[in-house]
C-alpha positions as CSV (number, residue, x, y, z in Angstrom):
1,M,34.3,-62.3,13.5
2,T,34.3,-61.1,9.9
3,S,33.8,-57.5,8.9
4,P,30.3,-56.6,7.9
5,T,29.6,-55.6,4.3
6,L,27.8,-52.3,3.5
7,Q,24.9,-54.3,2.1
8,S,24.5,-56.3,5.4
9,L,24.6,-53.0,7.5
10,I,22.0,-51.5,5.3
11,E,19.7,-54.6,5.5
12,R,20.0,-54.6,9.3
13,L,19.4,-50.9,9.5
14,N,16.3,-51.2,7.4
15,Q,14.9,-53.6,10.1
16,A,15.4,-51.1,13.0
17,P,12.3,-48.9,12.5
18,F,10.1,-52.0,12.7
19,I,11.6,-52.9,16.1
20,L,12.3,-49.5,17.6
21,P,9.2,-47.4,17.4
22,N,11.0,-44.1,17.9
23,E,13.6,-44.6,15.2
24,Q,13.4,-43.7,11.5
25,V,15.5,-44.6,8.5
26,I,15.5,-42.1,5.8
27,W,17.5,-42.8,2.7
28,A,18.2,-40.2,-0.1
29,P,15.5,-40.3,-2.7
30,R,17.9,-41.4,-5.4
31,R,21.2,-43.3,-5.5
32,A,24.3,-41.4,-6.7
33,T,25.7,-42.2,-10.1
34,P,29.3,-42.5,-11.1
35,E,28.9,-39.3,-13.2
36,A,27.4,-37.4,-10.2
37,I,30.2,-38.6,-7.9
38,A,32.8,-37.5,-10.5
39,Q,31.2,-34.0,-10.6
40,V,31.5,-33.7,-6.8
41,E,35.1,-35.0,-6.8
42,N,36.0,-32.4,-9.4
43,A,34.4,-29.6,-7.4
44,L,36.2,-30.8,-4.2
45,G,39.5,-31.5,-5.9
46,Q,39.6,-34.9,-4.0
47,P,38.5,-38.5,-4.8
48,I,35.6,-40.2,-3.1
49,A,37.0,-43.7,-2.7
50,G,36.4,-47.0,-1.0
51,A,33.3,-48.0,0.9
52,L,31.9,-44.4,1.0
53,R,31.8,-44.4,-2.8
54,E,30.0,-47.8,-2.7
55,F,27.5,-46.5,-0.1
56,L,26.7,-43.5,-2.3
57,L,26.1,-45.8,-5.3
58,L,23.9,-48.1,-3.1
59,R,21.9,-45.5,-1.2
60,G,22.9,-41.9,-2.2
61,G,23.0,-40.8,1.4
62,G,20.8,-40.7,4.5
63,G,20.3,-43.5,7.0
64,L,19.2,-43.1,10.6
65,K,17.3,-39.8,11.0
66,S,19.5,-39.0,14.0
67,L,22.7,-39.9,12.2
68,P,22.2,-39.1,8.5
69,L,25.2,-39.4,6.2
70,S,25.8,-36.6,3.7
71,G,24.9,-37.6,0.1
72,I,25.0,-36.8,-3.5
73,D,21.7,-36.3,-5.5
74,P,22.4,-37.4,-9.1
75,L,19.9,-34.8,-10.3
76,H,21.7,-32.0,-8.5
77,P,25.2,-33.2,-7.7
78,L,26.6,-29.7,-7.2
79,A,23.9,-28.7,-4.7
80,R,25.5,-26.9,-1.7
81,N,22.7,-27.5,0.8
82,R,23.1,-29.0,4.2
83,G,23.2,-32.8,3.9
84,S,25.0,-32.8,0.6
85,I,28.6,-33.9,0.6
86,L,29.6,-30.8,-1.4
87,G,27.6,-28.4,0.7
88,D,28.8,-29.8,4.0
89,T,32.4,-30.0,2.9
90,L,32.5,-26.5,1.5
91,H,30.9,-25.2,4.7
92,W,33.6,-26.7,6.9
93,R,36.4,-25.7,4.5
94,A,35.2,-22.1,4.9
95,H,35.8,-22.6,8.6
96,G,39.4,-23.8,8.2
97,M,39.0,-27.5,7.5
98,P,41.9,-28.6,5.2
99,G,41.0,-29.5,1.6
100,R,42.1,-33.2,2.1
101,Y,38.9,-33.9,4.2
102,I,35.4,-34.6,2.8
103,A,32.6,-34.1,5.3
104,I,30.4,-37.2,5.5
105,Q,28.3,-36.4,8.6
106,R,27.5,-33.2,10.5
107,D,27.1,-33.6,14.2
108,A,23.9,-32.5,15.9
109,A,25.6,-29.4,17.4
110,D,27.3,-28.6,14.0
111,Q,30.6,-28.3,15.8
112,A,32.7,-31.3,14.7
113,P,32.0,-33.1,11.4
114,L,33.0,-36.6,10.6
115,C,35.1,-36.7,7.5
116,L,36.9,-39.0,5.1
117,D,40.6,-38.3,4.7
118,A,40.6,-38.3,0.9
119,Q,44.4,-38.6,0.8
120,G,44.3,-41.8,2.9
121,G,44.5,-44.3,0.1
122,S,42.0,-46.7,-1.5
123,E,40.0,-47.1,1.8
124,P,40.4,-43.7,3.4
125,P,40.2,-43.3,7.2
126,V,37.4,-41.4,9.0
127,I,38.4,-38.5,11.2
128,R,36.5,-36.0,13.3
129,W,37.4,-32.4,12.6
130,A,37.2,-30.6,15.9
131,S,38.8,-27.4,17.3
132,G,41.0,-27.2,14.2
133,Q,42.4,-30.7,14.7
134,A,41.8,-34.1,13.0
135,Q,41.0,-36.8,15.5
136,P,41.1,-40.4,14.2
137,V,37.7,-42.2,14.4
138,A,38.0,-45.4,12.2
139,S,40.3,-47.0,9.8
140,G,37.7,-46.8,7.0
141,F,34.1,-46.1,6.3
142,I,32.7,-49.6,7.0
143,D,34.4,-49.7,10.4
144,F,33.0,-46.2,11.2
145,Y,29.5,-47.1,10.0
146,A,29.3,-50.4,11.8
147,A,30.5,-48.8,15.0
148,S,28.0,-45.9,14.8
149,L,25.1,-48.3,14.1
150,E,26.0,-51.0,16.7
151,P,24.2,-49.3,19.6
152,V,21.0,-49.2,17.5
153,F,21.4,-52.8,16.5
154,R,22.0,-53.8,20.1
155,Q,18.9,-51.9,21.3
156,A,16.8,-53.5,18.5
157,G,18.2,-56.9,19.1
158,I,19.2,-57.3,15.5
């Protein structure tokens, strides 16, 4: 089986609300731009690389209402609100998360964010920052995203 592409995951996800009546897909209102990403990278002191960067350029953030991905608004890239990569990352850094991690998804209980290990190369791994420790989740963003969406796809039969 070949690995899915971001575009194929997004296309499948866009079908889910039509099949599952209690599910919503909410994308960011605008796609991130290379300039906006560069501003956030500069503010965080870390690169946003690999498939996460591609995702931000394709969708800007969002996804399943129950599992939204933090994003970058090109009109307000340095916004520090919940749901922005910068805001979510700075929130967790203030609670002891090391500067090498970039928060990409806050959990429902706001206890253990999912993060990209920005020092992990051209396709950084995804970790969960919990109880002061990094726990490996996936070898890269696409593997993480595919695994998190698979239960929804199975339920929808797509």
